[in-house]
C-alpha positions as CSV (number, residue, x, y, z in Angstrom):
1,X,47.5,42.6,-62.5
2,X,48.3,41.1,-59.1
3,X,51.8,42.0,-57.9
4,X,54.1,39.0,-58.0
5,X,57.6,38.3,-56.8
6,X,60.5,38.8,-59.3
7,X,63.5,36.5,-59.1
8,X,67.1,36.8,-60.2
9,X,69.5,33.8,-60.2
10,X,73.0,34.7,-59.1
11,X,74.9,31.7,-60.5
12,X,78.7,31.9,-60.6
13,X,79.9,28.6,-62.1
14,X,82.4,28.2,-59.3
15,X,79.5,28.3,-56.7
16,X,78.5,30.9,-54.1
17,X,79.8,29.3,-50.9
18,X,83.5,29.5,-50.5
19,X,83.7,25.7,-50.1
20,X,81.2,24.8,-52.7
21,X,83.8,23.5,-55.2
22,X,84.7,20.8,-52.6
23,X,81.1,19.5,-52.5
24,X,80.6,16.2,-54.4
25,X,77.8,17.7,-56.5
26,X,79.7,20.8,-57.7
27,X,82.0,20.6,-60.7
28,X,85.5,21.7,-59.6
29,X,86.0,23.5,-62.9
30,X,82.5,25.1,-63.0
31,X,83.8,28.7,-63.2
32,X,85.4,28.1,-66.6
33,X,83.0,25.5,-68.0
34,X,80.7,26.8,-70.7
35,X,78.6,23.6,-70.6
36,X,78.0,24.0,-66.9
37,X,76.9,27.6,-67.3
38,X,74.6,26.4,-70.1
39,X,73.1,23.9,-67.7
40,X,72.5,26.5,-65.1
41,X,70.9,28.9,-67.6
42,X,68.5,26.3,-68.8
43,X,67.6,25.2,-65.3
44,X,66.9,28.8,-64.2
45,X,64.8,29.4,-67.3
46,X,62.8,26.2,-66.5
47,X,62.2,27.8,-63.1
48,X,60.9,30.9,-64.8
49,X,63.6,33.2,-63.3
50,X,63.6,36.7,-64.6
51,X,67.3,36.9,-65.1
52,X,70.7,35.1,-64.8
53,X,73.0,37.5,-62.9
54,X,76.8,37.5,-62.7
55,X,79.1,39.6,-60.6
56,X,82.6,40.3,-61.9
57,X,86.0,41.4,-60.7
58,X,88.9,43.0,-62.5
59,X,91.7,41.2,-60.7
60,X,92.7,37.8,-59.5
61,X,91.3,37.3,-56.0
62,X,93.0,34.5,-54.2
63,X,91.4,32.5,-51.4
64,X,87.9,33.0,-49.9
65,X,87.6,36.7,-50.7
66,X,86.4,35.9,-54.3
67,X,82.9,34.8,-55.4
68,X,82.9,31.0,-54.8
69,X,86.3,31.0,-53.0
70,X,89.4,29.6,-54.6
71,X,87.3,28.1,-57.4
72,X,86.7,31.6,-58.8
73,X,90.3,32.7,-59.0
74,X,89.8,32.7,-62.8
75,X,86.5,32.8,-64.6
76,X,84.7,34.0,-67.7
77,X,83.9,37.6,-68.6
78,X,80.1,37.9,-68.2
79,X,79.1,39.7,-71.4
80,X,81.1,37.3,-73.5
81,X,79.5,34.4,-71.7
82,X,76.0,35.7,-71.9
83,X,76.4,36.4,-75.6
84,X,77.0,32.7,-76.1
85,X,74.1,31.6,-73.8
86,X,71.5,34.0,-75.2
87,X,70.8,32.0,-78.4
88,X,70.4,28.8,-76.3
89,X,67.5,30.4,-74.3
90,X,64.3,32.2,-75.2
91,X,63.0,34.2,-72.2
92,X,65.5,34.5,-69.3
93,X,67.3,37.8,-69.0
94,X,71.1,38.3,-68.6
95,X,72.4,40.8,-66.1
96,X,76.2,41.3,-66.4
97,X,78.4,43.4,-64.2
98,X,80.7,46.1,-65.7
99,X,82.7,48.9,-63.9
100,X,82.2,52.6,-64.3
101,X,85.6,53.1,-62.8
102,X,87.7,51.2,-65.3
103,X,85.6,51.1,-68.4
104,X,84.9,54.0,-70.8
105,X,81.2,54.8,-71.5
106,X,81.4,54.3,-75.3
107,X,82.9,50.8,-75.1
108,X,80.5,49.8,-72.3
109,X,77.5,51.2,-74.0
110,X,78.4,49.4,-77.3
111,X,79.1,46.1,-75.5
112,X,75.8,46.0,-73.7
113,X,73.8,47.3,-76.6
114,X,75.2,44.4,-78.7
115,X,74.2,41.9,-76.0
116,X,70.7,43.4,-76.0
117,X,70.4,42.9,-79.7
118,X,71.9,39.4,-79.6
119,X,69.4,38.4,-76.9
120,X,66.5,40.1,-78.5
121,X,66.0,42.5,-75.6
122,X,67.0,40.5,-72.6
123,X,70.2,42.3,-71.4
124,X,70.8,44.2,-68.1
125,X,73.8,46.2,-66.9
126,X,74.8,45.9,-63.2
127,X,76.6,49.2,-62.5
128,X,79.5,48.8,-60.1
129,X,82.3,51.2,-59.1
130,X,84.8,48.4,-58.3
131,X,86.2,48.6,-54.8
132,X,89.6,46.8,-54.6
133,X,93.2,47.9,-54.6
134,X,94.0,44.8,-56.7
135,X,91.9,46.1,-59.6
136,X,93.4,49.5,-59.4
137,X,96.8,48.0,-59.9
138,X,95.7,46.6,-63.2
139,X,94.6,50.0,-64.5
140,X,97.6,52.3,-64.2
141,X,96.9,53.2,-60.5
142,X,99.0,52.7,-57.4
143,X,95.8,52.8,-55.2
144,X,92.1,52.9,-55.9
145,X,90.2,56.1,-56.3
146,X,88.4,57.4,-53.2
147,X,84.9,56.2,-52.6
148,X,83.3,59.6,-53.3
149,X,85.3,60.1,-56.5
150,X,84.2,56.6,-57.8
151,X,80.5,57.4,-57.3
152,X,80.7,60.9,-58.8
153,X,82.3,59.3,-61.9
154,X,79.7,56.6,-61.9
155,X,76.8,59.0,-61.9
156,X,78.2,60.8,-65.0
157,X,79.2,57.5,-66.6
158,X,75.6,56.2,-66.5
159,X,74.3,59.5,-67.8
160,X,76.7,59.2,-70.8
161,X,75.8,55.6,-71.5
162,X,72.1,56.4,-71.5
163,X,72.7,59.3,-73.9
164,X,74.7,56.9,-76.2
165,X,71.8,54.3,-76.1
166,X,69.6,57.1,-77.4
167,X,71.7,57.7,-80.5
168,X,69.3,56.0,-82.8
169,X,65.5,56.5,-82.6
170,X,63.4,53.4,-82.7
171,X,62.4,53.8,-86.4
172,X,65.7,55.2,-87.7
173,X,66.4,52.3,-89.9
174,X,64.3,52.2,-93.1
175,X,66.3,49.6,-95.1
176,X,64.3,50.2,-98.3
177,X,66.2,48.3,-101.0
178,X,64.2,49.9,-103.8
179,X,64.8,53.5,-102.8
180,X,68.2,52.9,-101.4
181,X,67.3,54.6,-98.1
182,X,69.0,52.6,-95.4
183,X,68.3,55.0,-92.4
184,X,66.9,58.4,-91.7
185,X,69.8,60.7,-90.8
186,X,67.5,63.0,-89.0
187,X,66.9,60.2,-86.5
188,X,70.6,59.7,-85.6
189,X,71.9,62.0,-82.9
190,X,75.3,62.9,-81.6
191,X,75.9,62.7,-77.9
192,X,78.0,65.8,-77.5
193,X,78.8,65.2,-73.8
194,X,81.4,67.3,-72.0
195,X,81.5,66.8,-68.2
196,X,83.9,66.6,-65.3
197,X,85.0,63.0,-66.1
198,X,84.1,62.4,-69.7
199,X,84.1,64.0,-73.1
200,X,82.1,61.9,-75.6
201,X,81.0,63.1,-79.0
202,X,79.0,60.0,-80.2
203,X,76.7,58.8,-81.6
204,X,76.9,55.1,-80.7
205,X,77.3,52.7,-83.6
206,X,74.7,50.1,-82.3
207,X,70.9,50.6,-82.7
208,X,68.3,50.2,-80.1
209,X,66.8,46.8,-79.1
210,X,63.2,45.6,-78.7
211,X,63.4,46.7,-75.0
212,X,64.8,50.2,-75.9
213,X,68.0,49.7,-73.9
214,X,69.4,47.3,-71.3
215,X,67.8,47.3,-67.9
216,X,70.0,49.3,-65.4
217,X,70.8,47.5,-62.2
218,X,72.8,48.7,-59.2
219,X,73.9,47.3,-55.9
220,X,75.1,50.1,-53.5
221,X,74.0,50.6,-49.9
222,X,76.2,53.4,-48.7
223,X,74.9,57.0,-48.8
224,X,76.6,57.5,-52.2
225,X,75.3,54.2,-53.4
226,X,71.7,54.9,-52.4
227,X,71.9,58.3,-54.2
228,X,73.2,56.7,-57.4
229,X,70.6,53.9,-57.2
230,X,67.6,56.2,-56.6
231,X,68.7,58.4,-59.5
232,X,69.6,55.8,-62.1
233,X,68.7,52.2,-61.3
234,X,65.7,50.2,-62.4
235,X,66.6,47.2,-60.3
236,X,68.5,47.3,-57.1
237,X,70.3,44.3,-55.5
238,X,70.8,44.8,-51.8
239,X,72.0,42.8,-48.7
240,X,70.0,42.6,-45.4
241,X,69.9,40.2,-42.5
242,X,66.6,41.4,-41.1
243,X,63.2,42.5,-42.4
244,X,63.5,45.8,-40.5
245,X,66.7,47.0,-42.2
246,X,65.3,45.8,-45.6
247,X,62.1,47.9,-45.0
248,X,64.2,51.0,-44.1
249,X,66.2,50.6,-47.3
250,X,63.1,49.9,-49.4
251,X,61.2,52.9,-48.2
252,X,64.3,55.2,-48.4
253,X,65.0,54.3,-52.0
254,X,61.4,54.6,-53.1
255,X,61.1,58.0,-51.4
256,X,64.3,59.3,-52.9
257,X,63.3,58.1,-56.3
258,X,59.9,59.8,-56.1
259,X,61.7,63.0,-54.9
260,X,63.7,62.9,-58.1
261,X,60.5,62.7,-60.2
262,X,60.7,58.9,-60.8
263,X,57.9,56.4,-60.5
264,X,58.7,54.2,-57.4
265,X,56.9,51.3,-59.0
266,X,59.5,51.2,-61.8
267,X,62.4,50.6,-59.4
268,X,62.5,47.0,-58.2
269,X,64.3,46.3,-54.9
270,X,65.6,42.7,-54.7
271,X,67.6,41.6,-51.6
272,X,69.9,38.7,-51.9
273,X,68.8,35.4,-50.3
274,X,71.0,32.2,-50.1
275,X,68.6,29.3,-49.5
276,X,69.5,25.8,-48.2
277,X,66.3,24.0,-49.1
278,X,65.2,20.6,-47.8
279,X,62.1,18.6,-47.9
280,X,62.2,19.0,-44.1
281,X,64.0,21.6,-41.9
282,X,66.2,18.7,-40.7
283,X,67.3,17.9,-44.2
284,X,68.0,21.5,-44.9
285,X,70.2,21.8,-41.8
286,X,72.1,18.7,-42.8
287,X,72.9,20.3,-46.1
288,X,74.0,23.5,-44.4
289,X,76.2,21.6,-41.9
290,X,77.8,19.4,-44.6
291,X,78.8,22.4,-46.7
292,X,80.0,24.4,-43.7
293,X,82.3,21.5,-42.7
294,X,84.2,21.8,-46.0
295,X,85.4,25.4,-45.3
296,X,89.2,25.7,-45.0
297,X,90.3,28.0,-42.3
298,X,92.6,30.0,-44.6
299,X,89.6,30.6,-47.0
300,X,87.4,31.8,-44.1
301,X,90.1,34.3,-43.0
302,X,90.6,35.5,-46.5
303,X,86.9,36.0,-47.0
304,X,86.6,38.2,-43.9
305,X,89.8,40.1,-44.8
306,X,88.0,41.1,-48.0
307,X,84.5,41.7,-46.6
308,X,85.8,43.9,-43.8
309,X,87.2,46.3,-46.4
310,X,90.8,45.1,-46.8
311,X,91.9,47.2,-43.8
312,X,92.1,44.3,-41.3
313,X,94.3,41.2,-41.5
314,X,92.9,38.4,-39.3
315,X,95.9,36.1,-39.8
316,X,97.2,35.4,-36.3
317,X,94.0,36.2,-34.4
318,X,92.3,33.6,-32.3
319,X,89.5,32.3,-34.6
320,X,87.4,31.5,-31.5
321,X,87.7,35.1,-30.3
322,X,85.7,38.2,-31.3
323,X,86.1,40.2,-34.6
324,X,88.5,43.1,-33.9
325,X,87.8,46.6,-35.1
326,X,88.6,47.5,-38.7
327,X,89.8,50.9,-40.0
328,X,87.4,52.6,-42.4
329,X,87.8,51.5,-46.0
330,X,87.8,53.3,-49.3
331,X,86.4,50.0,-50.7
332,X,82.9,48.6,-50.1
333,X,81.8,50.7,-47.1
334,X,78.3,49.3,-46.8
335,X,79.5,45.7,-46.8
336,X,82.2,46.5,-44.2
337,X,79.4,47.9,-42.0
338,X,77.1,44.9,-42.6
339,X,79.8,42.4,-41.6
340,X,80.4,44.3,-38.4
341,X,76.7,44.4,-37.7
342,X,76.3,40.6,-38.2
343,X,79.3,39.9,-35.9
344,X,78.0,42.2,-33.1
345,X,74.3,41.3,-33.2
346,X,75.0,37.6,-33.1
347,X,78.0,37.8,-30.8
348,X,79.9,35.7,-33.4
349,X,83.5,34.6,-33.0
350,X,85.7,35.0,-36.1
351,X,85.1,31.3,-37.0
352,X,81.3,31.5,-36.5
353,X,81.3,34.7,-38.6
354,X,83.0,33.3,-41.6
355,X,80.9,30.1,-41.4
356,X,77.7,32.2,-41.5
357,X,78.7,34.6,-44.3
358,X,80.5,31.8,-46.4
359,X,77.5,31.2,-48.5
360,X,76.4,34.7,-49.4
361,X,79.0,37.3,-48.0
362,X,76.4,39.2,-46.0
363,X,73.3,38.4,-47.9
364,X,70.5,36.6,-46.0
365,X,71.1,32.9,-45.5
366,X,67.8,30.9,-45.0
367,X,67.9,27.2,-43.9
368,X,64.6,25.3,-44.0
369,X,61.9,23.5,-45.9
370,X,60.3,24.9,-49.1
371,X,57.3,26.1,-47.0
372,X,59.6,27.8,-44.5
373,X,61.6,29.6,-47.2
374,X,58.4,30.6,-49.0
375,X,57.1,32.0,-45.8
376,X,60.2,34.2,-45.4
377,X,60.1,35.5,-49.0
378,X,56.3,36.2,-48.7
379,X,56.8,38.1,-45.4
380,X,59.4,40.4,-46.9
381,X,57.5,40.8,-50.2
382,X,54.2,41.7,-48.6
383,X,55.7,44.1,-46.0
384,X,57.7,46.6,-48.0
385,X,61.0,44.6,-47.7
386,X,61.3,43.5,-51.3
387,X,59.8,43.5,-54.8
388,X,61.6,40.3,-55.5
389,X,64.9,38.5,-54.6
390,X,68.3,37.7,-56.0
391,X,68.7,34.0,-55.2
392,X,72.2,32.8,-54.4
393,X,72.2,29.0,-54.4
394,X,75.1,28.0,-52.1
395,X,76.4,25.3,-54.4
396,X,75.6,24.3,-57.9
397,X,73.7,22.8,-59.6
398,X,71.9,21.0,-56.7
399,X,70.9,24.0,-54.6
400,X,69.5,25.8,-57.7
401,X,67.6,22.6,-58.7
402,X,66.3,22.4,-55.1
403,X,64.9,25.9,-55.3
404,X,63.3,25.3,-58.8
405,X,61.8,22.0,-57.8
406,X,60.6,22.7,-54.3
407,X,60.3,26.5,-53.6
408,X,59.0,27.7,-57.0
409,X,56.0,25.4,-56.9
410,X,55.2,26.6,-53.4
411,X,55.3,30.2,-54.4
412,X,53.1,29.4,-57.5
413,X,50.6,27.6,-55.3
414,X,50.3,30.8,-53.2
415,X,49.9,33.0,-56.3
416,X,53.1,34.8,-55.6
417,X,55.1,33.8,-58.7
418,X,54.4,33.4,-62.4
419,X,53.4,30.1,-64.1
420,X,54.6,31.4,-67.5
421,X,56.7,34.3,-68.7
422,X,54.6,37.4,-69.4
423,X,56.7,38.7,-72.3
424,X,59.9,38.1,-74.3
425,X,62.1,41.0,-73.1
426,X,63.6,41.4,-69.7
427,X,61.7,44.7,-69.2
428,X,58.4,43.0,-70.0
429,X,59.0,40.2,-67.6
430,X,60.1,42.6,-64.8
431,X,57.1,44.8,-65.5
432,X,59.3,47.8,-66.2
433,X,58.3,50.7,-68.5
434,X,59.7,51.0,-72.0
435,X,62.4,53.8,-72.1
436,X,61.2,56.0,-74.9
437,X,63.9,57.6,-77.0
438,X,64.4,61.2,-75.7
439,X,64.7,62.6,-79.3
440,X,61.5,60.9,-80.4
441,X,59.7,62.1,-77.3
442,X,60.8,65.7,-78.0
443,X,59.7,65.5,-81.6
444,X,56.3,64.2,-80.6
445,X,55.9,66.9,-78.0
446,X,56.6,69.6,-80.6
447,X,54.1,68.0,-83.1
448,X,51.5,67.8,-80.4
449,X,51.9,71.5,-79.6
450,X,51.5,72.5,-83.3
């Protein structure tokens, strides 16, 4: 089968751009409106997106540092939201974010396994380590754990969750009313994990879904993040401004994964792209300029304070001067480095910098016609920069509808994107392999050897 672009839709109800809630098209209460999220899910499914993705935070984030700016101070918990949306859709996947730092493996495994069953095999888990002091203060800590500690815990956490998802073999449930045999106890397995961070006996009290277990997604770019992604992730969300850095990341992750005995084809790398789409490039620029004009200075400053790692307070600095140095962070190290890179390479002032990253916080912003945007996606896809893209429409619903109505048909015309879903599960549509139960695989290996 010809390789085609995979697409995620990153659709926070409050919008992506920090000023999106001020746009006439964007509902001001979108972050907490179920009906609005329902509309977004149905639009994305009409566009044949592989998945609806949501990030998540574990603390109130005031001002521009949060997803969608002030409109996302309060929002909905993603797994809860997706459990309600799943029965209203039939093919689109649901990738929810959950933290390995502040959630226990058993509860997390149970929650996502339940979403996978409710959606009939369309769930994904975006693995995050959560990098804010504000979140730490909500979980019995005076300050967040160091970066290296969070990633060591995350690696073990994912391992435990995968063990729990293997508790029941695929055919464990007999449910024979006549004989009274409900399940085969020989096909239920304890986890019996004892490690540095976790002690979990198991088994999990949720069976496997039609896709085996939820797709594992990760979004780290630091050295620790790359190591975790190469070892555990099936889909990797990443942020790049240039094809060259995207290629370096793509080749590095694929090489690391192969070195760990994994098939590089079964790890999809999907950079974030924030598209301002017009029928002409002039119309696209007008859309960009209009949204940019709605940014409040205090939100722009708050956004950069967060993206530079929380170690730099820009209040009081000349907004038309350069970005000052920031001390190293124990938060999101890769994003801190990326924001510094964007500022330096473009010689941006503080004001120009927050205007540029306001729509996607370091992800690639593209302003142009459908043909120009399709050209960019095709170039990255065909030159080892991406297996697909996580699309971040700057404001909603219009920017999503623009992409679905204008860019998707252009990609289809070029043979780069599907005209119908290939399967029913998220794995089938992403072209990922089925994760065979490790206990079943061991039994079959013994039987084959006899």
